[in-house]
C-alpha positions in Angstrom: 47.4 43.4 -12.1 50.4 43.9 -9.5 49.6 41.0 -7.2 49.9 37.5 -7.3 47.1 35.0 -5.9 46.9 31.6 -5.1 43.6 29.4 -5.7 42.8 26.3 -4.3 40.1 24.2 -6.1 39.1 21.1 -4.2 36.7 18.5 -6.0 35.1 15.3 -3.7 35.1 12.5 -6.1 32.4 9.9 -6.5 34.6 7.4 -5.1 34.9 9.2 -2.3 38.4 10.8 -2.2 39.4 14.6 -2.8 41.2 15.8 -5.4 43.4 19.4 -4.8 44.2 21.3 -8.0 46.3 24.4 -6.8 46.9 27.4 -9.1 49.0 30.8 -8.6 48.2 33.5 -10.5 50.6 36.3 -11.3 49.5 39.7 -12.9 51.3 41.2 -15.3 52.4 43.9 -12.9 53.5 41.2 -10.3 57.1 41.7 -9.2 59.7 38.9 -9.7 60.0 38.3 -6.1 56.3 38.2 -5.4 55.9 35.6 -8.2 58.7 33.5 -6.9 57.1 33.3 -3.2 53.9 32.5 -4.7 55.5 29.5 -6.4 56.9 28.5 -3.1 54.1 29.0 -1.0 51.8 26.8 -3.6 54.2 24.0 -2.9 53.9 24.4 0.8 50.0 24.3 0.5 50.1 21.0 -1.6 52.4 19.5 1.0 49.9 20.7 3.8 47.1 18.6 1.9 49.0 15.6 1.6 51.5 16.1 -1.6 49.1 15.1 -4.2 47.6 18.2 -5.8 48.5 19.3 -9.5 49.8 22.7 -9.2 49.7 25.5 -12.4 51.3 28.4 -12.9 48.8 30.9 -14.4 50.0 34.3 -16.1 47.8 36.9 -16.7 46.1 36.8 -20.0 47.4 33.1 -21.0 45.5 31.2 -18.0 44.8 27.7 -18.4 40.9 27.0 -19.5 40.7 24.9 -16.1 41.7 27.9 -14.5 39.2 30.3 -16.1 36.4 27.8 -15.7 36.1 28.8 -12.3 35.4 32.3 -12.5 31.9 32.8 -14.8 32.2 34.6 -16.9 35.2 35.6 -16.9 37.8 37.4 -14.6 38.7 41.3 -15.3 41.9 42.1 -13.5 42.0 45.8 -11.9 44.9 48.3 -12.2 47.5 48.7 -9.2 48.1 46.2 -6.6 47.2 46.0 -2.4 49.6 47.7 -0.4 52.9 46.7 -2.3 54.2 49.8 -3.5 51.7 49.9 -6.6 49.4 52.4 -6.9 45.8 51.6 -6.0 43.1 52.6 -8.0 40.2 54.2 -5.9 36.8 53.6 -7.5 34.7 56.8 -7.2 31.0 54.8 -6.6 28.8 58.7 -7.0 30.4 58.6 -10.7 30.4 56.2 -13.5 33.4 55.8 -15.5 33.3 54.8 -19.2 35.5 52.0 -19.9 36.3 50.2 -22.6 37.1 46.0 -22.8 38.2 43.7 -25.3 37.5 40.1 -25.3 40.1 37.7 -26.8 39.2 33.8 -26.8 38.1 33.4 -22.6 40.0 36.5 -21.6 38.3 40.2 -20.8 40.9 43.0 -20.2 40.5 46.8 -19.6 41.8 49.0 -22.6 42.2 52.5 -22.9 39.3 53.9 -24.0 40.2 55.2 -27.4 39.2 54.5 -31.2 43.3 53.0 -31.4 42.0 50.3 -29.2 39.8 48.8 -32.1 40.0 46.4 -34.2 38.4 43.6 -36.7 39.5 40.5 -34.9 38.2 40.8 -31.3 35.0 41.6 -29.6 35.1 45.2 -27.4 32.6 46.2 -24.7 31.9 49.8 -24.2 30.5 50.3 -21.1 28.5 53.8 -20.2 26.5 55.2 -17.7 23.3 54.2 -19.3 23.8 51.8 -22.3 26.4 49.1 -22.7 27.5 48.3 -26.5 29.2 45.2 -27.6 31.1 45.7 -30.9 31.7 42.5 -33.0 34.5 42.6 -34.9 33.5 41.6 -38.7 36.3 38.6 -38.0 35.1 37.3 -34.7 32.7 33.8 -34.7 29.3 33.3 -33.3 30.6 31.4 -30.5 33.0 34.7 -29.4 30.1 36.6 -29.9 28.0 34.6 -27.6 30.6 34.0 -24.9 31.5 38.1 -25.2 27.4 39.0 -24.2 27.9 36.9 -20.8 30.5 39.4 -20.0 28.0 41.9 -21.1 25.1 40.3 -18.8 27.9 40.3 -16.1 28.6 44.0 -16.2 24.8 44.7 -16.4 24.1 42.9 -13.3 27.0 44.0 -10.9 28.0 47.8 -12.0 24.0 49.0 -13.2 22.0 46.6 -11.1 20.4 45.1 -14.3 19.0 48.3 -15.2 20.6 49.2 -18.6 20.4 49.2 -22.3 22.3 46.7 -24.1 23.0 47.5 -27.9 24.8 45.1 -30.3 27.0 46.8 -33.0 28.4 44.9 -35.9 32.0 46.0 -37.4 30.8 47.5 -41.0 27.5 49.2 -40.4 27.9 52.9 -40.9 26.0 55.7 -39.3 22.8 54.8 -40.6 22.0 52.3 -38.2 20.9 54.3 -34.6 22.9 52.0 -32.2 26.1 52.4 -34.5 25.5 55.8 -34.7 25.5 56.1 -31.0 28.3 53.9 -30.5 31.1 55.6 -32.8 29.7 58.7 -31.2 31.6 58.0 -28.1 34.8 58.0 -30.1 34.1 61.7 -31.9 32.4 60.1 -35.2 32.9 56.9 -37.7 35.9 56.1 -39.5 37.4 53.0 -40.9 39.5 50.9 -38.8 42.9 49.9 -40.0 43.8 46.2 -40.6 46.2 44.9 -37.8 49.3 43.8 -38.8 50.4 40.4 -37.4 51.9 40.8 -33.9 55.4 38.9 -33.4 55.4 36.5 -30.4 58.9 37.1 -28.8 58.5 33.4 -27.4 60.7 30.8 -29.1 59.1 27.4 -29.6 60.6 24.3 -30.8 57.6 22.4 -32.8 56.9 19.1 -31.4 60.3 18.7 -29.9 60.3 17.9 -25.9 63.2 18.2 -23.4 63.4 16.2 -20.3 65.6 17.4 -17.7 66.0 16.0 -14.4 66.5 18.2 -11.2 69.2 16.7 -9.7 71.4 18.2 -6.5 70.1 21.7 -7.3 70.7 21.4 -11.2 68.8 20.6 -14.0 70.5 18.0 -16.3 69.3 16.9 -19.7 68.2 13.6 -20.4 68.7 12.1 -23.8 66.5 9.8 -25.5 65.4 8.4 -28.6 61.6 7.9 -27.7 59.9 9.7 -24.6 59.1 6.6 -22.6 57.5 6.5 -19.4 60.4 3.9 -18.2 62.7 7.7 -18.3 61.1 8.6 -15.3 62.8 7.5 -11.8 59.6 6.2 -9.7 61.7 4.9 -7.1 62.7 8.3 -5.8 61.1 10.2 -2.8 61.7 13.7 -3.1 61.5 15.8 -0.1 59.7 19.2 0.5 62.7 21.6 -0.1 63.8 19.6 -3.5 60.3 20.5 -4.3 60.4 23.7 -3.7 63.8 24.3 -5.3 62.8 22.3 -8.5 59.7 24.9 -8.7 62.3 27.8 -8.7 64.5 26.4 -11.3 61.6 26.2 -13.4 60.7 29.9 -12.8 64.5 30.5 -13.9 64.3 28.1 -16.9 61.6 30.4 -18.4 62.8 33.3 -17.4 66.2 32.8 -18.9 64.7 32.0 -22.3 62.0 34.7 -22.1 59.0 32.1 -22.0 57.0 34.7 -20.0 53.7 33.3 -21.1 54.2 29.3 -21.1 52.4 27.1 -18.3 53.8 25.2 -15.9 52.0 22.7 -14.4 53.3 20.1 -11.8 51.9 16.8 -11.1 52.9 13.9 -8.2 53.4 10.2 -9.2 50.3 8.6 -9.3 48.1 11.7 -10.0 49.7 12.5 -13.4 47.3 14.6 -15.5 45.8 13.4 -18.9 48.0 16.3 -20.6 51.0 15.1 -19.0 50.7 11.3 -20.0 49.8 12.0 -23.4 53.3 13.6 -24.5 54.6 9.8 -23.8 55.0 7.2 -26.5 52.8 4.5 -24.1 52.1 5.1 -20.6 51.3 2.0 -18.3 47.7 1.2 -16.9 47.9 1.4 -13.1 45.8 1.6 -10.2 44.4 4.9 -9.4 45.9 6.3 -6.2 43.9 8.2 -3.7 44.0 10.0 -0.3 41.9 8.9 2.2 38.8 11.2 1.9 38.6 11.3 5.5 42.4 12.2 5.9 42.0 14.6 3.1 39.0 16.3 4.5 40.5 16.7 7.7 43.8 18.5 6.6 41.7 21.0 4.3 39.4 21.9 6.9 42.5 22.6 9.6 43.7 24.5 6.8 40.8 26.7 6.2 40.1 26.7 10.0 43.4 28.4 10.6 42.5 31.3 8.3 39.4 31.8 10.3 37.0 30.4 7.5 33.7 28.7 8.5 34.3 24.9 7.8 31.1 23.2 8.8 29.8 20.5 6.5 33.2 20.0 5.1 33.6 16.7 7.5 30.6 15.5 5.8 31.3 11.8 4.4 31.0 10.6 1.0 27.5 9.2 0.3 26.7 5.9 0.5 26.6 3.8 -3.3 23.2 4.0 -5.0 21.8 1.9 -7.5 22.3 3.5 -11.4 19.0 5.2 -12.4 18.0 5.1 -16.3 16.5 8.7 -16.1 14.6 7.6 -19.2 10.8 7.2 -18.8 10.3 3.1 -19.4 6.0 3.0 -20.6 6.8 4.0 -24.1 6.6 2.1 -27.5 9.1 -0.2 -28.4 10.0 -1.7 -32.2 12.6 -3.9 -33.0 14.1 -5.1 -36.1 16.6 -7.7 -37.0 19.1 -7.5 -39.6 18.9 -9.7 -42.8 20.6 -9.7 -46.4 20.9 -6.1 -46.0 17.4 -5.3 -45.0 15.7 -5.3 -41.4 12.8 -7.5 -40.1 10.2 -6.2 -38.3 9.9 -8.7 -35.2 6.4 -9.6 -33.5 6.2 -8.0 -30.0 6.6 -11.4 -28.4 10.2 -11.8 -29.9 11.2 -8.1 -29.6 13.1 -8.7 -26.5 14.9 -12.4 -27.8 18.1 -11.2 -29.4 21.0 -13.8 -30.6 24.9 -13.6 -30.3 25.4 -13.6 -34.1 23.0 -10.8 -35.0 22.5 -7.4 -35.4 19.3 -5.7 -34.3 17.9 -1.9 -34.2 15.3 -0.7 -32.0 13.4 2.4 -31.8 12.0 3.6 -28.8 9.2 6.1 -28.5 8.1 7.7 -24.8 6.8 11.0 -23.2 9.1 13.5 -22.5 8.5 16.6 -20.5 6.6 18.2 -23.0 6.9 16.4 -26.8 7.5 12.8 -27.8 10.9 11.7 -27.3 12.8 8.9 -29.6 15.7 6.8 -29.1 16.7 4.6 -32.4 19.8 2.4 -31.5 21.7 -0.8 -33.2 23.1 -3.6 -31.0 25.9 -5.8 -32.2 26.4 -9.5 -31.2 29.7 -10.4 -30.1 29.7 -12.7 -32.9 27.6 -10.7 -35.5 29.6 -10.5 -38.8 30.5 -6.8 -40.1 28.3 -6.5 -43.0 25.2 -6.8 -40.7 26.7 -4.3 -38.3 27.5 -1.9 -41.2 23.9 -2.5 -42.7 22.6 -1.8 -39.2 24.2 1.2 -38.7 23.2 2.5 -42.0 19.7 1.9 -41.7 19.7 3.6 -38.3 21.3 6.3 -39.5 18.6 6.8 -42.7 15.9 6.6 -39.7 17.3 9.3 -37.7 17.6 11.4 -41.1 14.2 10.4 -41.9 13.3 12.2 -38.5 14.9 15.4 -39.1 17.4 14.5 -36.7 15.6 15.0 -33.7 16.0 11.4 -32.4 18.7 10.4 -30.1 21.0 7.8 -31.7 23.2 5.1 -30.4 25.5 2.3 -31.0 25.6 -0.4 -28.5 27.6 -3.7 -28.0 26.7 -6.7 -26.2 27.8 -7.1 -22.8 28.0 -3.1 -22.8 24.5 -2.1 -22.6 23.8 0.8 -20.5 21.2 0.5 -18.1 18.7 2.8 -20.1 18.7 0.0 -22.8 17.6 -2.7 -20.1 14.9 -1.2 -18.4 13.4 -0.2 -22.0 13.1 -4.0 -22.7 12.8 -4.6 -19.1 12.6 -8.5 -19.6 15.9 -9.2 -22.1 17.3 -12.5 -23.2 20.4 -13.3 -25.4 20.9 -16.7 -27.0 23.5 -18.2 -28.5 24.0 -18.4 -32.7 21.9 -16.6 -35.0 19.4 -16.5 -37.4 20.7 -13.7 -40.3 21.6 -15.6 -43.3 25.2 -13.7 -43.3 25.7 -15.5 -40.1 24.4 -18.6 -41.3 26.7 -18.1 -44.8 29.7 -17.2 -42.4 29.9 -19.9 -40.3 29.4 -22.6 -42.9 32.2 -21.1 -44.9 34.4 -21.4 -42.1 33.6 -24.8 -40.9 32.3 -23.4 -37.6 29.5 -25.3 -35.3 26.2 -24.0 -35.3 25.5 -23.7 -31.8 21.9 -21.5 -32.1 19.3 -21.9 -29.5 16.9 -25.0 -29.7 13.9 -25.0 -27.3 14.0 -29.0 -27.1 18.3 -28.7 -26.4 20.5 -28.1 -23.5 21.1 -24.6 -22.3 22.7 -22.7 -19.4 21.4 -19.1 -18.8 22.5 -16.5 -16.4 20.2 -14.5 -14.7 20.7 -11.1 -13.5 19.2 -7.9 -13.1 17.8 -5.4 -10.4 13.8 -6.2 -10.7 11.0 -7.0 -12.7 11.5 -3.9 -14.9 15.5 -4.8 -15.4 16.5 -8.5 -16.0 18.2 -10.2 -18.5 19.0 -14.1 -19.1 22.4 -14.8 -21.1 22.9 -17.8 -22.7 26.5 -19.2 -21.6 28.1 -22.5 -22.0 26.4 -25.5 -20.4 29.5 -26.1 -18.2 30.0 -25.8 -14.2 32.6 -23.3 -14.8 30.1 -21.1 -16.2 28.5 -21.0 -12.9 29.1 -17.9 -10.5 28.0 -18.2 -6.8 26.9 -14.1 -7.2 23.9 -15.1 -9.9 21.2 -17.5 -10.2 20.9 -19.9 -13.5 18.5 -22.1 -15.7 19.4 -25.1 -17.0 17.3 -27.0 -19.1 17.4 -30.2 -21.6 14.5 -30.4 -23.1 11.4 -30.6 -20.8 14.1 -31.3 -17.7 14.4 -27.9 -16.5 16.5 -26.9 -13.5 17.2 -23.3 -11.1 20.1 -22.9 -9.5 20.8 -20.1 -7.0 24.2 -19.1 -5.7 25.0 -18.4 -1.9 25.4 -14.9 -2.4 22.3 -14.0 -4.4 19.1 -12.3 -2.8 15.6 -13.1 -2.5 15.5 -10.3 -5.7 17.6 -12.9 -7.6 15.3 -15.5 -7.0 12.0 -13.7 -8.0 13.6 -12.3 -11.3 15.0 -16.3 -12.0 11.2 -17.2 -12.0 10.0 -14.5 -14.1 12.5 -15.5 -16.6 11.5 -19.0 -16.2 8.0 -18.0 -17.4 9.5 -16.7 -20.8 12.2 -19.4 -21.4 10.2 -22.3 -20.1 7.0 -21.1 -19.5 4.7 -24.6 -19.6 7.5 -26.9 -17.8 7.9 -27.4 -14.0 11.5 -26.4 -12.5 13.8 -28.2 -9.8 15.3 -25.9 -7.4 19.0 -26.5 -6.8 20.6 -24.4 -4.1 24.5 -24.0 -4.3 26.3 -27.0 -2.2 23.4 -28.9 -2.7 23.0 -30.1 -6.2 21.5 -33.3 -7.3 23.8 -35.8 -9.8 21.5 -35.2 -12.5 22.1 -31.5 -12.0 26.0 -32.1 -12.6 25.5 -34.6 -14.9 24.0 -32.3 -17.6 26.7 -29.5 -16.8 29.5 -32.5 -17.5 30.5 -32.5 -14.1 31.8 -30.6 -11.6 34.3 -28.3 -11.7 35.8 -24.9 -10.3 33.7 -21.5 -10.3 33.9 -18.3 -9.0 32.6 -17.8 -5.6 33.4 -14.1 -5.1 31.1 -11.2 -4.5 31.0 -9.2 -7.6 30.8 -5.5 -6.8 29.6 -2.8 -9.1 31.7 -0.4 -10.6 31.3 3.2 -8.8 30.1 5.9 -11.3 33.1 8.0 -12.5 33.4 11.8 -12.4 32.2 13.3 -16.2 34.5 14.8 -18.7 33.4 17.5 -21.2 35.1 16.8 -24.2 32.3 14.3 -25.4 30.7 13.6 -21.8 32.7 10.8 -20.5 31.0 8.3 -18.2 32.3 5.0 -16.8 30.4 3.1 -19.9 28.7 6.0 -21.6 30.1 8.7 -24.5 27.6 11.6 -25.7 28.2 13.2 -28.8 26.4 16.8 -28.6 25.6 18.1 -32.2 24.1 21.5 -32.7 21.1 22.3 -34.8 22.9 24.2 -37.5 25.8 21.7 -38.2 26.0 20.8 -41.8 23.6 17.7 -42.4 26.8 16.0 -43.9 28.4 17.0 -40.7 25.7 15.5 -38.4 25.8 11.8 -40.1 29.2 11.4 -39.0 28.5 12.1 -35.3 28.5 8.5 -34.5 32.0 8.2 -36.5 33.0 11.2 -34.3 32.4 9.0 -31.2 34.3 5.9 -32.4 37.4 7.8 -33.5 37.3 9.3 -30.0 37.3 6.2 -28.4 39.8 4.7 -30.7 42.4 7.4 -29.9 41.8 7.1 -26.1 42.3 10.8 -25.7 41.7 10.7 -21.6 44.1 7.7 -21.7 41.6 5.6 -19.7 42.2 2.9 -21.7 38.6 2.8 -23.0 36.8 -0.4 -24.4 36.1 -0.3 -28.3 32.6 -1.4 -27.5 31.7 1.4 -25.1 28.3 2.9 -26.0 27.9 5.9 -27.8 25.0 8.3 -28.2 24.4 10.9 -30.7 22.5 14.1 -29.3 20.9 16.5 -31.1 20.3 20.1 -29.8 16.9 20.5 -28.9 16.4 16.7 -28.2 18.4 16.1 -25.4 17.1 13.1 -23.4 16.9 13.4 -19.2 20.2 10.9 -19.4 22.1 13.7 -21.0 20.7 16.8 -19.3 21.3 15.4 -15.7 25.2 16.1 -16.0 24.3 20.0 -16.5 22.7 22.7 -14.8 20.3 22.4 -17.5 17.7 25.4 -18.6 15.6 24.2 -21.3 13.9 27.2 -21.9 17.1 28.8 -23.1 17.7 25.5 -25.2 14.4 26.3 -27.1 14.5 30.1 -28.0 15.1 30.9 -31.6 18.2 31.3 -33.6 22.4 30.2 -33.0 23.6 30.7 -29.8 24.5 34.5 -30.2 21.2 35.3 -31.2 19.6 33.6 -28.1 21.7 34.9 -25.8 21.0 38.7 -27.1 17.7 38.6 -27.0 18.0 37.2 -23.0 20.4 40.4 -22.4 18.0 42.9 -24.1 14.8 41.2 -22.8 16.2 41.8 -19.2 17.3 38.3 -18.8 13.9 36.1 -19.3 14.4 33.6 -21.7 10.6 33.2 -21.6 9.7 36.1 -23.5 11.1 34.7 -26.5 10.6 30.9 -25.7 8.8 29.5 -28.9 6.4 26.5 -28.9 8.4 23.2 -28.7 8.5 21.7 -32.1 6.4 18.5 -32.7 8.9 15.7 -33.6 9.1 14.9 -37.0 9.1 11.1 -36.2 5.8 10.7 -34.9 2.5 11.7 -36.2 1.3 12.8 -32.8 1.8 14.6 -29.2 1.6 12.6 -26.3 1.8 16.0 -24.2 -0.6 15.9 -21.1 -1.0 18.0 -18.5 1.4 16.9 -15.7 -1.2 16.0 -13.2 -2.9 13.9 -16.5 0.6 11.7 -16.7 1.9 11.4 -13.9 1.2 7.4 -13.3 3.0 7.2 -16.9 6.2 9.6 -16.0 6.7 8.2 -12.5 9.6 6.1 -11.9 8.6 3.6 -9.6 8.9 0.0 -10.0 5.2 -0.7 -9.4 4.6 1.8 -12.6 2.3 0.3 -15.5 3.9 -0.5 -18.9 2.1 -0.3 -21.8 3.7 -1.6 -25.0 2.5 -0.8 -28.7 0.3 2.5 -30.0 -2.4 3.7 -27.9 -5.9 3.9 -30.6 -5.2 8.0 -31.0 -1.2 7.1 -32.4 -2.3 4.3 -34.5 -5.3 6.8 -36.3 -2.9 9.1 -36.6 0.0 6.9 -38.3 -2.5 5.4 -40.4 -3.3 8.9 -41.8 0.2 9.7 -42.9 1.5 6.4 -44.0 0.9 4.2 -47.0 1.7 0.6 -48.1 4.1 1.8 -50.7 5.3 4.9 -49.4 5.7 4.3 -45.5 9.0 5.3 -44.1 11.3 2.4 -43.1 11.4 3.8 -39.2 7.7 3.1 -38.9 6.1 -0.1 -38.7 2.2 -1.2 -40.7 -0.5 0.9 -38.3 -2.1 -1.5 -35.8 -5.4 -0.5 -37.1 -7.2 -3.5 -35.3 -6.7 -1.5 -32.1 -9.4 1.1 -33.4 -12.2 -1.7 -32.8 -13.0 -4.6 -30.4 -11.0 -7.9 -31.0 -13.8 -9.6 -31.7 -14.7 -7.6 -34.8 -12.8 -7.9 -37.8 -11.2 -5.2 -40.3 -14.0 -6.5 -42.4 -17.0 -6.2 -40.1 -20.0 -4.0 -40.9 -19.1 -2.6 -37.4 -15.4 -1.9 -37.7 -15.0 1.7 -38.4 -12.8 2.3 -41.6 -9.4 3.9 -41.4 -10.2 6.8 -43.2 -13.3 7.7 -41.2 -11.1 6.7 -37.9 -8.4 9.0 -38.7 -10.9 11.7 -39.7 -12.9 11.8 -36.5 -9.5 12.0 -34.8 -7.7 14.7 -37.0 -10.5 16.9 -37.7 -9.9 19.4 -35.1 -6.2 19.5 -35.0 -4.4 22.5 -35.8 -2.6 23.0 -38.9 0.7 23.5 -38.6 2.6 26.8 -39.3 5.4 27.3 -42.1 8.7 27.5 -40.8 10.6 30.1 -42.0 13.4 30.0 -40.1 16.2 27.6 -41.1 17.1 26.3 -37.6 13.3 25.7 -37.3 12.1 21.9 -38.2 11.2 21.2 -41.7 8.1 19.7 -42.3 8.1 15.9 -42.2 7.4 13.9 -45.7 4.2 12.6 -44.4 2.8 16.0 -43.1 3.4 17.5 -46.9 1.7 14.3 -48.3 -1.1 14.4 -45.9 -4.4 16.4 -46.2 -4.6 17.3 -42.8 -1.6 18.2 -40.3 -1.3 18.2 -37.0 0.3 20.6 -34.6 -1.1 20.2 -30.9 -3.4 17.8 -29.4 -6.9 19.2 -29.0 -8.8 18.8 -26.0 -11.0 16.2 -28.2 -8.0 14.1 -28.5 -6.7 14.6 -24.7 -10.2 13.3 -23.6 -9.7 10.3 -25.8 -6.3 9.7 -24.1 -7.7 10.7 -20.4 -10.5 8.3 -20.9 -8.0 5.2 -22.0 -6.0 5.8 -19.0 -9.3 6.2 -16.4 -11.7 4.2 -17.8 -14.4 5.6 -16.2 -17.3 3.4 -16.8 -16.4 0.3 -15.8 -17.0 -1.6 -12.8 -14.4 -0.9 -9.4 -14.2 -3.3 -7.0 -13.6 -2.6 -3.1 -10.4 -1.0 -3.6 -11.2 1.3 -6.4 -9.6 -0.9 -9.0 -11.2 -1.2 -12.3 -12.9 -5.2 -12.5 -11.9 -7.5 -15.6 -12.7 -11.0 -16.2 -10.3 -13.7 -15.5 -10.3 -15.0 -19.1 -9.0 -11.4 -19.9 -6.4 -10.9 -17.4 -4.2 -14.2 -17.6 -0.8 -14.1 -19.5 -2.3 -16.2 -22.7 -5.7 -14.2 -23.1 -6.8 -14.0 -26.3 -8.3 -10.6 -25.8 -6.2 -9.2 -22.8 -6.8 -6.0 -21.1 -4.5 -3.0 -21.6 -3.5 -0.4 -19.0 -3.3 -2.6 -16.2 -0.3 -3.2 -13.6 0.7 -6.5 -15.2 2.5 -7.5 -11.9 -0.5 -7.3 -9.9 -3.2 -8.9 -12.5 -4.6 -10.8 -9.3 -6.1 -7.7 -7.8 -8.4 -6.6 -11.0 -10.5 -9.8 -10.4 -14.1 -9.4 -8.8 -13.9 -10.5 -5.2 -16.1 -13.4 -5.8 -14.1 -14.4 -8.9 -10.8 -14.1 -7.0 -12.3 -16.5 -4.1 -13.3 -19.0 -6.7 -10.0 -18.9 -8.3 -7.4 -18.7 -5.6 -9.7 -20.5 -3.0 -9.6 -17.8 -0.2 -10.2 -13.9 -0.1 -7.7 -11.1 -1.1 -7.0 -10.0 2.3 -5.9 -13.3 3.2 -3.9 -13.9 0.1 -2.0 -10.2 0.8 -0.6 -12.1 4.1 1.0 -15.2 2.2 4.8 -14.7 1.6 5.9 -13.1 -1.4 7.0 -16.7 -3.1 4.1 -18.3 -2.1 2.1 -15.6 -4.1 3.7 -16.1 -7.0 3.6 -19.9 -7.1 -0.3 -19.5 -7.3 -0.2 -17.1 -9.4 2.0 -18.9 -11.9 -0.4 -22.1 -11.5 -3.4 -19.4 -12.2 -1.4 -17.6 -15.7 -1.6 -14.3 -13.9 2.5 -14.0 -13.1 
């Protein structure tokens, strides 16, 4: 408490540059000379690092949240000072000293061990030789109590080697409680605590009044203004190191003269202003972010630390190369899509669920295997030209689906052109057509005299093709004009049965493969003519209305920026996390909260109003959210609120596994797809060659049928696909086909009934379960065996490579009875050796030696692509 410290925090940003934050901390017993020296040395340190750091003045007991975030769980200032005239407190390690600490917000302070130190508003920690007590003032919050438990854990581990008892004492409990009686015994027995009178703050504050002063020639000069504008700052002025030192001293003197000892001082450099600073001005112009060269910055930090005798090995490591963005979501799940029409939603057939129109709105529900349960993502997608009425309907219906899923589904709102990578890998192949099909859109364009340019298969259309491969590819319809072309992309142009493909000079072989795949979707039965940029035919240009200028520069991918935790902000995504005990009405407003966050632009990053927003519910966090944290799923699954969970951990010796409950079965699914990791390694793989499975498995179909009826089915669940329970050659009326009830009974007969839920924080029973005669909780070995048999198909013949063999007519893309559970990108490998040679005219070995493009041509001709 009698010293001052300087703390340097260096952060490597994702763009390769370094950000420096320098804090100088002033203990409450520090001399004025020492605190002034700390301020000056901070300026010199900033200069040594290139003059780009943000500097913070930290006063003991009033530190900034940023500073406190460096020290987990807290800082605990000790009395005395180091060789500076103050008496240094010697610690007798042989005898444990009983101490009392008070936790106020993020601060922990050692206070006199006396009853008079206690109050109803704060949380106190009594550290004795054999037990640590946490006294929770009656006016303290759950969050404050949970935070204090982190301090208790720290004291237990640091001063007791993790070998002491922990007790929680609630303010108001009398001696009848054993732990409360033991606690009050240290203070001579229980006595009511007096109500603390409000403490008057001696500091003077002027509400919402900002003063702007200019430090000029050693003096502070006030600047008069009507509105605090950016233009008031003289950006053309170059300041010297001495001027910066003098300005720092002037700021210290200003606070001292006004008795503002608790006020924060933050020093910023032009081009590196903090969000807090910029937010004080009426407007702040968008300027490109300046950055210190990463190598230059690393060199200066390394040199500085080396002079201090510190090891700098590894500090000069170069920034990592750009990586392709990852989706962090399993893409082997089940997808369903609805189109909004006349305040309702229409379920799309699987063949059309990836074909969107820019004038329409859609809802999608994606169910996929998580680490230990079925995960669900429910989203709404707004086309660029969709009408407001359809957008409102989409949000309303999607929110009802999330509510019916007991808020265990992740909800997202997406705009055309701003979709995150998770969306694209879910759909894998995605097309956006001009125009719209909804009645609201048709009515809107008719009333406003707008031409209906809705896509026609036999009309003129130009598509821009983009994506990173077979599992992430899109075809976007653009204006059929030469100006729509770009050298970084490939395109498909068709006019009726006349089809061209155009490849820009900056495209790769992978781009060309994606074009072939999209062509198979947009014009599957038409021959195309390839056009290379610079060698196009006259007919090609004629269809586009003649030649014209178009972009020819390389389009680069934007770097992922560094996340902030307000909501978790990324370059294109916002996450709003909602706790389990949040009121239902507030949960329904989570998406609105995200919208308001974007609108008010808290981070002053000029975020687009169409930025994707994800609403994440506690207990249902997807991998693409948890990857930003050091995530312990075991802790997140414990019973009770945050305080109760942490208390059980601290009391139980720090092992959350002792109190870990079983993972809740999601309300939106009548099944659990959880298998042993070795059994589902194929479906959880993120390899691009992973098998993709669309639709429901027979097990899921039977269970869904059991919990649904034609009249009371939840809107978020489509009719059960009962036909998958028997061969396609049979019909529902065939005598050989098992009935829905018998199929259901055979699957659900051995399921365990779920235990009743007593804790309000636990998942309530879904409506379907309450109505059903038989419930489910976990998959039994019988259903696991069924699932395994679906994947392995042990009884089917295998070829020389160990793959199952299927007839040609079941492997083609137009098969009436297609094979499931295969790698659809390698259909030809499932042919027998004899049938392969008959169809391709060569052996499998000879085929494998052909170039990729030639293989694809042959597969297209045989409908195996």
